[in-house]
VOPAKE-727292 format. One record per residue (C-alpha): residue in three letters; x, y, z. Coordinates in steps of 0.25 Angstrom, whole numbers, plus 5000, padded with zeros to 4 digits. Last residue first. Example, Ala and Ser with C-alpha at 12.3 -4.5 7.8 and 13.67 -1.06 7.14 Angstrom:
BEGIN
SER505549965029;ALA504949825031;
END
This chain:
BEGIN
PRO501549875078;TYR501149915064;HIS502149975054;LEU501650045042;VAL502750075031;ILE502550185021;GLN503450185009;GLN503850305000;GLN504650294988;ASN505150424981;ASN506450364978;GLN506750344993;THR508050424993;ASP507450564993;HIS506450535004;ILE507550485013;TYR508350615011;ILE507150705014;VAL506750625026;ALA508250635031;ALA508250785029;GLY506950805037;ALA507550715049;LEU508850805049;VAL508050935050;ALA507150875061;GLY508250835069;ALA508950975068;ILE507651035072;SER507550945084;ALA508950965088;TYR508751115088;VAL507551105097;TRP508351005106;TRP509351115109;GLN508351205116;THR508051345111;PRO508351445122;GLN507151495131;ASP506951645132;MET505951655120;ASP505151535125;ALA504951605138;ALA504651735132;ARG503451675124;PRO503451695110;MET502351795105;THR501151725098;SER500351725111;GLU499451605113;THR497951615114;LEU496951545123;LEU495551555118;PRO494651635127;ARG493551555134;ASP492051555132;PRO492151515117;ASP492851385121;PRO493651335110;ALA493151205105;HIS493451075113;GLU492251005107;ASP491650975120;TRP491851125124;SER491251175112;GLN490051085113;VAL489851125128;ARG489951275124;ASP488851265113;ALA487951175122;VAL488051285133;LEU487751395124;ALA486551325119;ALA486051305133;ALA486151455135;ARG485351475122;ASP484251385127;ALA484151455140;GLU483851585133;ALA482551605141;LEU483351595153;SER484151715149;ARG485551695144;VAL486951725148;GLY488051635141;ASP487851705128;THR488451835135;GLY489751755136;GLY489551615131;LEU489851535143;ARG489951585157;VAL491251535162;LEU491851415170;PRO493351405169;GLU493851285161;ASN494551165168;LYS493251105172;GLY492751095158;ALA492151175146;HIS491551285155;GLY490151335159;TRP489251445162;VAL487951485155;GLU487151595161;VAL485651605162;ARG484951735166;ASP483451735169;GLY483551715184;GLN484951655187;ARG485251535178;VAL486651475177;LEU486751375165;ALA487951285168;VAL489051215160;ARG490151125163;ALA489351025172;ASN489750915182;VAL488750955193;ALA489750995204;VAL490751055193;LEU489651145188;VAL489351195202;ALA490851225205;ASP490851295192;LEU489751385195;GLU490451435208;GLY491751455201;ALA491051535190;PRO490551635200;PRO489051625204;VAL487851665196;GLY486851715207;HIS486451685221;TRP487551585222;GLY487151515235;ALA486051435229;VAL487051375219;ARG488051325230;THR486951265239;ALA486351195227;ILE487751145223;ALA487951095237;SER486551025238;TRP486850945225;LYS486750805231;GLY485750845241;ALA486150885255;MET485250825266;ASP486350785276;ALA485650725288;LEU485550785302;GLU485250695314;ILE484350775324;ALA484550735339;VAL483550745349;GLN483650765364;LYS482650765376;GLN481650665371;LYS480750625383;ARG480150765383;THR479550745370;ALA479650805356;THR478750745346;GLY479350715332;ALA480250765321;ILE481750765321;TYR482550835310;GLY483750825301;ARG484650905291;LYS486050915285;THR486151015273;GLY486751125282;ALA486351095296;ALA484951065299;ALA484051025310;ALA482550995311;ILE481650975323;VAL480150945320;HIS479250945332;GLU478050865337;GLY477550885351;ALA477950945364;SER478451095362;LEU479951105360;VAL481051155369;LEU482351145361;HIS483851125365;GLN484651135353;PRO485851065347;ALA485751105336;THR485351245331;GLY484351345333;VAL482751335334;PRO482351355320;ALA480851345317;PHE480251235308;ASP479751145320;VAL481051145326;TRP482251195318;LEU483751165322;ALA484951215314;ALA486151115315;GLY487251165324;PRO487651025328;GLU487450935316;SER486850795321;ALA485850885328;THR485450905342;VAL484050935349;ASP483850945364;ILE482450945368;GLU481451015378;VAL479950985376;THR478851075379;ASP477351045383;ARG476251135377;GLY475251185387;ALA474651295379;VAL474651285363;ILE475451405358;ASP476651325354;VAL475751225346;ASP475351335336;PRO473851345334;TYR473151245325;LYS471751305321;ASP472451435316;LEU473151355305;VAL471851315299;ALA471351455299;ALA472651505293;PRO472451415281;VAL473551315278;ASP474051315264;PRO474651455265;SER475751395274;GLY476251435288;GLY477651505291;VAL478451385294;ALA478151385309;ARG476751405306;LEU476651275299;ARG477351205310;SER476251245320;ALA475151205310;ALA475751075308;LEU475851045323;MET474351095325;ALA473851015314;ARG474550885319;ASP473850905332;THR472550945327;ASP472350825317;GLY471050855312;THR471250795298;ARG471050915290;ASP471851005300;ALA473050895300;CYS472950905285;LEU473051055284;VAL474151065295;GLU474950955289;TYR474850995274;ALA475251135279;LEU476451085285;VAL476851025272;ARG476651155265;PRO477351235275;LEU478651145274;GLU478651145259;PRO479251285258;VAL480551235265;VAL481751325262;ILE483051265267;GLY483651325279;ALA484151195285;ALA483151195296;GLN482051215285;ARG482651095278;THR482551005290;ALA481051055292;LEU480751015278;LEU481150875281;PRO480350875294;VAL479150915287;ALA479150815275;GLN478850695283;GLU477750765291;ALA477150815278;LYS477050675273;ALA476250625285;ILE475350745285;ALA475050725270;ASP474750575272;SER473850605284;CYS473150715276;LYS472750635264;LEU472050755258;GLU472550715244;GLY473250855243;PHE473850825256;ALA474350695252;HIS474950745240;GLN475650865247;ALA476250765258;GLU476650675247;ALA477450785239;LEU478050835252;ASP478550705257;VAL479050665243;ALA479850795242;LEU480450785256;ALA480950645253;GLY481550685240;ASP482250815245;ASP482850745257;ARG484250735251;TYR484250875248;GLY484250965235;SER484751105236;ILE484151215226;GLY485251305221;ALA484851295207;LEU485951205203;ALA485551115215;ASP484151105209;GLU484751055196;VAL485650955204;GLY484450885211;ASP484750745206;GLY484450795192;MET484850905182;ILE486050955175;PRO485551005161;ASP486150925150;LEU486350995137;GLY485850965123;ALA485351105121;ALA483951075123;VAL484351005136;LEU485051135141;ALA483851225137;LYS482851135145;ALA483751135157;LEU483851285156;THR482351305156;ARG482151195167;ARG483151275176;ALA482351405174;ALA481051345178;GLY481651275190;ASP480551325200;ASP480951465197;ALA481951505207;PRO482751625205;GLY483651565202;LEU485151525201;ASP484951405193;ILE486151335188;THR485851245177;ALA487051145175;VAL487351095161;ARG487750945158;GLU488250935144;ARG487550815136;GLU488350695135;ARG489250675123;HIS489050565113;ALA490350555104;PRO490250625091;GLY489850545079;ALA490150405076;ALA490050425061;ALA491150535062;ILE492050445070;ALA491850335059;ALA492150425048;LEU493450475055;LEU493850335056;VAL493550295041;VAL494250425037;VAL495550385045;GLY495550245039;ALA495450305025;ALA496650395028;ALA497450275032;ALA497050195020;ARG497450315011;PHE498750335018;VAL499150195016;GLN498750205001;GLN499550324999;ALA500750255005;GLY500650134996;MET500050005000;
END
C-alpha cells in the first residue's frame, strides 16, 4: 500500500469516527438547579410559583421539595410540622362535621405543640383557632369545666373572632373564681435558662418555682430550636417536674434563619453560602416586584449579578430572567468566554524579569541541534531517489 493509500485509510477512519460521534449527539445533561430566594413581602407563595414556572419553561430545575423552598423564603421547617398539620386538619374537619368529641381530642393534641412554638418565639396564628374549637364544642355539649378552661386559655392568647362575646362571657376566668386552691411546684428543663411559659404566658426561665391554681395546665419550655412541654393536672403531691427538650430544627432551618435575617438583598458572600448549601450555581432573588439574577460558573469563580442591567427584571418578566440563566448556563458548560467577567489580556511589552535574565546555554544548544537535524533531513531526501517509504510498527 502506497503512502497516499495509507493516508486515505487513516482519513476514512477519522471520518467514520466523527460521523459516529455526531450521530450519537451531545451527552445527556441534567437540568441546571436554580434557587429561588424570596425576600418578601409574603404573598402565599405566588411569586415563587411564578418564578418556578418560568424556570421550568426555560428548561431549568427550580430547587423544591423537602421544605427547602420555604427555607429559601426565610420560613423555617420543623420536625413536628407533619404531626401538627395532621392534628390541625383533623380538628378542623371534626369541628365542621359537628363531631365535638373528636374536635376537642385533636385540639388537645395540637395545643401543647403550639405552646412550645410560642415559647420559642414563633408566631402561632393556629392557637386561637383550635382553642375556639374547644370553647364552642364544650359549650355545645354542655361540658362546663372544659368550656371554662378553654375560655381562660383563649383569653390568654387574645381571643378569637370565631367565638361570640356572649359565649365567652358564660365562662369567667378561673382566676376570679373564689376558693381556688393553689399548688407550688419547681420546674426544671434539660436546657437551663430555657424560656418557660405557663398557659400561654411567659413566667421567666428554667429553673423556676411556680405557684399554680389547682387543675390542668400546659407548661412549655424552649431554648433555640429545642422545645418541650408537660401538660396535666397540678397536684400538691408532685413538688417537682422536669421538661425534656428535643431539637425540632428541620433539615433547612439554618438556611431559613439566615435568609430571614437579611431584610434585603445581601452581599454576594451571603448569597454564595446559601447556594453552596443547596448545591446550586444560580439564584433568582425576589424582593417585591424586583427579580435579580445571581450566579457563577463554578466554586472558584466569584458570585456576581448576571447580565448587568438585563439581570434585573420585574416579576412580570420572570421568563426573561429565566432565559438569561439558561443562556449563561449554556455558555459555562460550553466553556465559552463568560460575558459577566472581563477577558484576561497579556501585555505585549517584554517583562522586566525576562529582559534581565541572561540567555541559558541550553537555548543555543537546542538551536544548533535543530539546524543539524534539518541538514540531515535534506541530505537523506536528496539521496533517496525520490522514493518514500512509510513503515508502520505495531507493539
